[in-house]
C-alpha positions, 0 to 999 in steps of 0.5 A: 175801224167797224162800227161794232169794234168802236166802245164809244158807239152810241146805243142804237134807239129803238123806238116800240110802237103800240101796235108792238113793232120796234123800230131801229132809228140807226137803221130806219127799219122795223126789227123783231125782238130777234133782231134785238137778240142778236145785238145783245150776242154781237155786243151792241148797245141799245135803248128801247123806248115807248113811242108815245110817252118816251119811257125807257122799257129797255129792261122789260124787252130784254125780259121779253126776248128771254121769254121767248128764248125759254119758249124756243126750248133753249132753257137756261133758267131752271124751274126752282130758280125761276120760283125763288125769283119770284118769291123775292119780289115784294120781299125785304131782300129785293133790292139786293138781289139785282145786284148780286144777280149782276155780280155772279154773272159778271163774275161767272162770265170772266170765269168760264174766259178763265177756264177756257184760256187755261183749258186752251193752254193745256190741252191745246198741244195734244188736240188733234188739228181742228178740234181746237178752233171747234172748241172755241167756237163752242165756247164762243157760242156759250158767251154770247148767250151768256151775255142775254144775263150781262146785256152790256158786259165787255170783256176787259172791263176787268183785269182776270186774275192770273190763278183762274182755277183757284178763283173759280173755286173760291167764287163757286164757294162764296157763291154757295154760301151767299145763296144759303145766307139769302136763303135762311133770311128768306126762312126767318122773314116768312117764319116770323108771325105777321103782326095783326091789323 
């Protein structure tokens, strides 16, 4: 069995030095943010530590990868979403946002897989040879792109429900309701008069 297929495989330890260079302790070589992005796409877990302090800086490095991808023109994050996200920093609901986003992205990834499977079952008998393979490759590429938001979520961690389309529609409605609720809470919090200091 290959290392990449081994679910019990330990995360790769990466050290970041003051000169901003990243060192992969597994391969004993310097790597780039692009190498780390490729590891995420290949579902290879890693942890990044500051070489001097030993502090876990994985989150900030993952954020750098997203910024770099966005800078290349691979924009996935809408401007309004970014503005709303920034608005949540320091807000009363800040603690709820990470879990909500994680659940939403995990659910989205599951729904995409369910939709892909449903479409494949439905359309594959009618498609010319080769089209199905091309569609599968496109869906795999989109799935890899989505792992930037849920970096270490692995397929099969949760069972998929049998009725994919119904769940997909229900989840969209639930997400819309949750977003509206959060927006209302935010509007109410912002509308409250500030106490004089």
